[in-house]
N, C-alpha and C positions, 0 to 999 in steps of 0.2 A: 223499775228502770235499771237498778244495779244488776239484778238477776239476768236481765236481758243481755247484758254484755257477756255474762258467763255462758249463756245459751249460745250466743253467737260464737264464742270461743270454741265451744264443743263442736259446732257445725264446721268451723274452719279447720279444726284439728282433724275431724273426720275426713274432710276433703283431702287434707294433706296426707293422711295415712292411706287413703285410697290411691292417691297419686303415687305414693311410694310403692304400694303393693303392685300397681299396674305399670310401674316405671314410666309414668306419664309426666313429661317435663312441663306440659301446659298446666296440669292441675297443681303441680308443686310450685310453679311460679305464681299461680293465682292465690294459693293458700299460705304458703310458708312465710312470705313477707308480712302477712296480716296477724300472725299468731301473737307476737309481743305487743303490737299496737292496740289490739283489742283489749288485752289485759291492762295496758297503759290507760286506756279510756276508762276501764273499770276502776283502776286505782285512783284516777283523777276524780271520778264521779263520787267515790267514797270519801276521799280525803280532802279534795279541793286545794291541794298544795303540791308543789314539786318536792321530791326528796331523792335520796340516793337510789332507792329501788326503781324509781321512775327513770333515772339516768341509766341504770343497768338495763332496763327494758329497751330503751332507745338504742343502746350499744348492741344488744342482742338482735334487734331488727337489722342493723347494718351487717352484723355477722351472718345472719340467715341469708341475706341477699348475696353477700360475697360467696358463701358456700354453695350457692346455686350455680355459680360460674365455674366451669371446669378448669383445671390447671393448678400447678403448685403455687403460683403467685396469688391466685384468688384464695387458696386454702390458707396461706400464711396471713393474708389480709383478714380473712374470717377469724383466724385464731387471735389476731391482734384486737379485733373488735370485741371478741368474747373475753379477752383479758381485761379490757376496760369494764365490761359488764361484771366480771367476777370481783374486781376491785371496788366497783360501786356498791355491789351487794355487801361485800365485806365491810365497807365503811358504815353503811346503814345498820347492819346487824351488830357491829361492835359498839355503836352508839346506843343501841337499845338495851343490851344486857351483856352479862359476862358468861361465856360458856364454861362448862366444867372442864377441869384440867384433863380428864381422861379423853374428852373429845379431841382436844388438840393432839394429844399423844397418839390416839388411834388413827386420826386422819394423816398425821405426818408419817406414821409407820406405813400406812397404805400408799402414800406418795412415794416413799423410798422403795417399797416393794414393787409397785407398778413400774416405776422407771427402771429399776434393776432388771425386771423381766423383759421390758421392751427395748432396752438400750442398744442391744446388738443388732436390732433390725430396723431402727428408725432412720439410720443414715444421717443426712443433713438436717433432719427434723429433731434431732436429739435435744439440742439446746432450747429451741422454741418450745418443745413439749415439756421440757424440764421446768422452765419458768412458768408456762401457762398452768401446768398441773399443780404447781405449788400454790398459785393464787386460787385455783379451784378448790384444793383441799382446805386451805385456810378459810375460804368462804363457807364450805360445808361445815367445818368445825364451828365457826362463828354462828351459823344458823341454829345450832343447838341451844344457844343462849337466848333465842327469840321465842320459839314455841315448838311443840312437837310437829306441827304441820310444816312450818318453815324448815325444820331439821330434815323432815322427809323429802322436801323439795330439794334441799342441798344434796342429799344422798342420791336422789334420782339424777340430778345434774351430773354428779360424779360418774354414775354408772353409764349414762348416755355418752359422755365424752371418753370414758374408758373404752367403750365399744368402738368409737371413732378411732382412737389410738391403736387399737388392735387391728382395725382395717388398714390404717396407714402403715402399720408394720408388716402388712402383707398377708394377714390371716383373715379371711372372709368367713364369718360365721353364718350358718343358715338363718335367714330372716333378719339379718343384722340391720338392714335399713328400717324395718318396722320397729325393731327393738330400740334403735337409736332415737327415732322420732317419737315413739310412744313414751319412753322415759323422759325425753326432753319436754314434750307437751305437759306431762304430769309435773315435771320440775317447775316450769313456769307458772302453772296454775296453783300449785301448792305454795310456792314462794309468795306469789302476789296476794292470794286470798289470806294466807296465814299472816302476812305482813299487815294487811288491812285490819284483821282481827286483833293482832297484837298491839298495834298502835291505838286502836280504839279502846282496848282494855287499859293501856297505859294512861290514856287521857281521862279515864273514869276514876283512876286511883286518887284518893284524897292526898292533898299535899301535906307533908309532914313538916311541922314548924318546930325547929329546935327549941328546947326549953331555955 
């Protein structure tokens, strides 16, 4: 039953990517709002309890729907929902484990460099992107303290949103839509399945009783 949710996610992700490739609004409206809810169902089926990652998936769903609507207001709303998602993921990851110091340093350096490169072209989006990207980089750094799979998910999330930021700055890369959604789908899948595995491993660890 658990695997069936992952198979369903793969099918939904495939429909979404086809929709992006064909520039089909109908397919994207059918598939994109289902990506995070399917993984939320998988998470619930595996853990049977609500946690910070579940909250992040709900916020990601709202962000996905907002970003399907054209216009700057919807874009900012989507960014706001994804900010909530990143903060929720960050909270869960930090409670699970402590990431290595180089991860914090590396991601903060990436945050500073990325914003420095895009600062002159983002216009009124500068401050929203500055705040959101900080939360995103902190989430990705914290993910390294959970597991290699969750860390990869955090890195894919950063790449996906960096591509969105490059597009918002006026530079449209070839195949950017497919790259954005491909890395985003991979990020959600790796974060969710990695989180389930990490929490299961933590539950199996024997309790250490102080002498």
